[in-house]
C-alpha positions in Angstrom: 80.4 180.7 -27.6 78.7 178.5 -30.1 81.7 178.4 -32.2 83.6 176.8 -29.2 81.4 173.9 -28.6 81.7 173.2 -32.5 85.4 173.4 -32.6 87.3 169.9 -33.0 89.6 171.0 -30.0 86.4 171.2 -27.7 85.3 168.0 -29.1 88.7 166.1 -28.5 89.0 167.5 -25.2 85.7 166.6 -24.2 86.0 163.0 -25.7 89.4 162.6 -23.9 88.1 163.6 -20.5 85.0 161.0 -21.0 87.3 158.5 -22.0 89.7 159.0 -19.1 86.8 159.1 -16.6 85.3 155.7 -18.0 88.8 154.3 -17.9 89.3 155.2 -14.2 86.0 153.7 -13.0 86.7 150.6 -15.1 90.0 150.1 -13.7 89.3 151.0 -10.1 90.2 148.3 -7.7 87.2 146.6 -6.2 88.3 147.0 -2.7 89.0 150.7 -3.2 85.7 151.5 -1.3 86.3 149.4 1.4 89.8 150.9 1.9 88.6 154.6 2.0 85.8 153.5 4.3 88.2 151.5 7.0 90.5 154.5 7.0 87.6 157.0 7.8 86.5 154.7 10.7 89.8 154.6 12.0 90.4 158.4 11.6 87.4 159.1 13.7 88.6 157.0 16.6 
């Protein structure tokens, strides 16, 4: 198990996942939260 965490494949995979997550958060539109909230409110009516 420790060899998996030390492998370069795991480091690249985890680094790519982290970079992708930061990119999604950074490039998310400012009004995306409001868009979701309004659709939930309208769905409840």
